[in-house]
ROKOL-544469 format. One record per residue (C-alpha): x, y, z. Coordinates in steps of 0.5 Angstrom, whole numbers, padded with zeros to 4 digits, always signed. Example, Ala and Ser with C-alpha at 12.3 -4.5 7.8 and 13.67 -1.06 7.14 Angstrom:
REM residues 2
+0025-0009+0016
+0027-0002+0014
This chain:
REM residues 299
-0256-0142+0004
-0261-0147+0006
-0261-0149+0013
-0264-0156+0015
-0263-0156+0022
-0268-0159+0027
-0271-0155+0033
-0267-0159+0038
-0261-0157+0035
-0263-0150+0035
-0265-0151+0043
-0258-0153+0044
-0255-0148+0040
-0259-0143+0044
-0257-0146+0051
-0250-0146+0049
-0250-0138+0047
-0254-0137+0054
-0249-0140+0058
-0242-0140+0054
-0241-0146+0057
-0242-0153+0054
-0243-0157+0061
-0247-0151+0064
-0252-0152+0057
-0252-0159+0058
-0254-0158+0065
-0259-0153+0063
-0262-0158+0058
-0262-0164+0062
-0257-0168+0057
-0250-0171+0057
-0244-0166+0055
-0243-0171+0050
-0250-0171+0047
-0249-0163+0047
-0242-0164+0043
-0245-0168+0038
-0251-0163+0037
-0245-0158+0036
-0241-0162+0031
-0248-0163+0027
-0249-0155+0027
-0242-0154+0025
-0243-0159+0019
-0249-0155+0017
-0247-0148+0017
-0240-0149+0015
-0237-0145+0021
-0234-0147+0028
-0239-0143+0032
-0235-0144+0038
-0228-0143+0040
-0225-0146+0047
-0223-0141+0053
-0221-0142+0060
-0228-0141+0062
-0232-0144+0057
-0233-0142+0050
-0233-0136+0045
-0238-0135+0040
-0236-0134+0033
-0239-0128+0029
-0243-0133+0025
-0246-0136+0031
-0247-0129+0034
-0251-0127+0028
-0255-0133+0028
-0257-0132+0035
-0260-0125+0034
-0264-0128+0028
-0267-0134+0032
-0267-0133+0039
-0274-0129+0039
-0277-0134+0035
-0275-0140+0038
-0277-0137+0045
-0284-0136+0042
-0284-0143+0039
-0281-0147+0046
-0286-0143+0050
-0292-0145+0045
-0290-0152+0046
-0289-0152+0053
-0295-0148+0055
-0298-0150+0062
-0301-0147+0068
-0295-0144+0072
-0294-0147+0079
-0288-0144+0083
-0289-0149+0088
-0287-0154+0083
-0281-0151+0080
-0274-0153+0081
-0269-0148+0079
-0263-0144+0080
-0263-0137+0078
-0258-0132+0078
-0260-0125+0080
-0256-0119+0079
-0256-0113+0084
-0253-0107+0086
-0249-0107+0093
-0254-0103+0096
-0260-0107+0093
-0257-0113+0095
-0256-0111+0103
-0263-0108+0104
-0267-0113+0100
-0264-0119+0098
-0265-0123+0105
-0273-0121+0104
-0273-0123+0097
-0270-0130+0099
-0275-0131+0105
-0281-0129+0100
-0279-0133+0095
-0278-0139+0100
-0285-0139+0102
-0288-0139+0095
-0283-0143+0091
-0278-0147+0095
-0275-0151+0090
-0272-0144+0087
-0265-0142+0089
-0263-0135+0088
-0255-0133+0087
-0253-0126+0087
-0248-0123+0082
-0247-0116+0084
-0247-0111+0078
-0247-0103+0077
-0249-0098+0072
-0243-0100+0068
-0243-0108+0068
-0251-0109+0068
-0253-0109+0061
-0247-0113+0059
-0248-0118+0065
-0256-0119+0062
-0254-0119+0055
-0249-0125+0056
-0254-0129+0060
-0250-0129+0066
-0256-0126+0070
-0263-0128+0069
-0265-0121+0071
-0262-0115+0075
-0264-0109+0079
-0259-0103+0079
-0258-0096+0077
-0258-0096+0069
-0258-0092+0063
-0264-0094+0058
-0263-0101+0055
-0260-0103+0049
-0264-0106+0043
-0266-0113+0045
-0266-0112+0053
-0272-0110+0057
-0273-0106+0063
-0278-0102+0067
-0276-0097+0072
-0278-0099+0080
-0277-0092+0083
-0273-0086+0082
-0267-0086+0087
-0265-0079+0091
-0259-0077+0094
-0258-0074+0101
-0252-0073+0106
-0250-0078+0111
-0246-0075+0117
-0244-0076+0124
-0248-0072+0129
-0243-0068+0132
-0241-0066+0125
-0245-0060+0122
-0248-0062+0115
-0246-0056+0110
-0252-0052+0108
-0249-0049+0102
-0245-0051+0096
-0239-0047+0098
-0239-0051+0105
-0240-0057+0101
-0234-0057+0097
-0230-0055+0103
-0232-0061+0107
-0228-0068+0107
-0232-0073+0104
-0232-0081+0103
-0234-0083+0097
-0236-0089+0092
-0232-0090+0086
-0234-0097+0082
-0228-0096+0077
-0221-0093+0079
-0221-0088+0072
-0228-0086+0073
-0231-0081+0077
-0238-0083+0081
-0244-0079+0079
-0244-0074+0084
-0237-0072+0082
-0239-0072+0075
-0244-0067+0076
-0240-0063+0080
-0235-0063+0075
-0240-0061+0070
-0241-0055+0074
-0234-0053+0074
-0232-0056+0082
-0229-0062+0085
-0229-0064+0092
-0224-0067+0097
-0225-0074+0098
-0220-0078+0103
-0223-0085+0101
-0226-0089+0096
-0229-0095+0096
-0233-0099+0091
-0239-0101+0095
-0244-0097+0099
-0245-0102+0104
-0238-0099+0107
-0239-0092+0107
-0243-0091+0114
-0237-0094+0118
-0232-0089+0114
-0237-0084+0116
-0238-0086+0123
-0230-0087+0124
-0227-0081+0120
-0233-0075+0121
-0233-0074+0114
-0239-0073+0110
-0242-0078+0104
-0247-0077+0099
-0251-0083+0099
-0257-0086+0096
-0263-0084+0101
-0265-0092+0102
-0258-0094+0104
-0257-0088+0108
-0263-0089+0112
-0262-0096+0112
-0255-0095+0116
-0258-0089+0121
-0259-0093+0127
-0254-0098+0126
-0248-0093+0126
-0252-0087+0130
-0251-0082+0124
-0255-0077+0121
-0259-0075+0114
-0259-0068+0111
-0261-0065+0105
-0256-0064+0100
-0254-0056+0099
-0255-0057+0091
-0259-0060+0086
-0257-0067+0084
-0262-0070+0080
-0265-0077+0082
-0263-0083+0078
-0267-0089+0075
-0267-0096+0079
-0269-0101+0074
-0271-0108+0074
-0268-0111+0067
-0268-0117+0063
-0266-0120+0057
-0272-0120+0052
-0271-0127+0050
-0274-0129+0057
-0279-0124+0057
-0285-0129+0056
-0281-0135+0060
-0286-0136+0066
-0281-0137+0071
-0277-0130+0069
-0284-0127+0069
-0286-0129+0076
-0279-0127+0079
-0279-0121+0076
-0286-0119+0079
-0283-0122+0086
-0277-0118+0085
-0281-0111+0084
-0286-0112+0090
-0280-0114+0095
-0275-0108+0092
-0280-0103+0092
-0282-0104+0099
-0276-0105+0102
-0272-0099+0098
-0278-0094+0099
-0280-0096+0106
């Protein structure tokens, strides 16, 4: 089928696919919602497909819409960047950007990132959406976050990432509790731990299970930020990423010790969608995030 659709219709289509909401797409494009709806109606006539189905939170693309987006989003990004090319000035930008952050990165680095951006781009508003290793790529792929920082596996096709640093793990303990010095004593200790999903063991427990071991955990929480208080109150030990453990040592009067067994470090990645790879604002923000996160998480 030959498709006779102008660039404006494709721009509207791309905005709806990114936002999954006609109102948000209209705001992003600076158009009225009725005008966006009219563009959708024209595309439906051209393609002979409904393209979008209404949901309580917005719209859900049809398989035809998903397939079309895969074909046009990268070429469309190149075209729109060429047509709107200008010298990028962060100070003149007015935009809201959604950043996906793991909770430890959120706690340690976000306030510094906001301060840093405020000095250089006062018109940019940052909104955090918390992500973890399971939700990260879905959030990036569906356009719910513009960029993200978290422990993450290698990116799926169409999504981009770079490793910021390798995250090591340590033991967090109360000063009156002697940290275990062998795997045997570690397994006999009482633990508090992070678990992002009820039915899934965390990284530490997955590694222990692979070695044929398990540990005694008295409390699970989905957030690293809650672990230090649990350690201070219960006397249990916790296996923690080094940056967040170090961040709380002074506040809770805790100690940090080496693990008595080998637990491989994991990559913390800066992630984005490839359709935003050349977007000037996204490129600039990725660099600012890289600078601040690397500084705060490594200091």
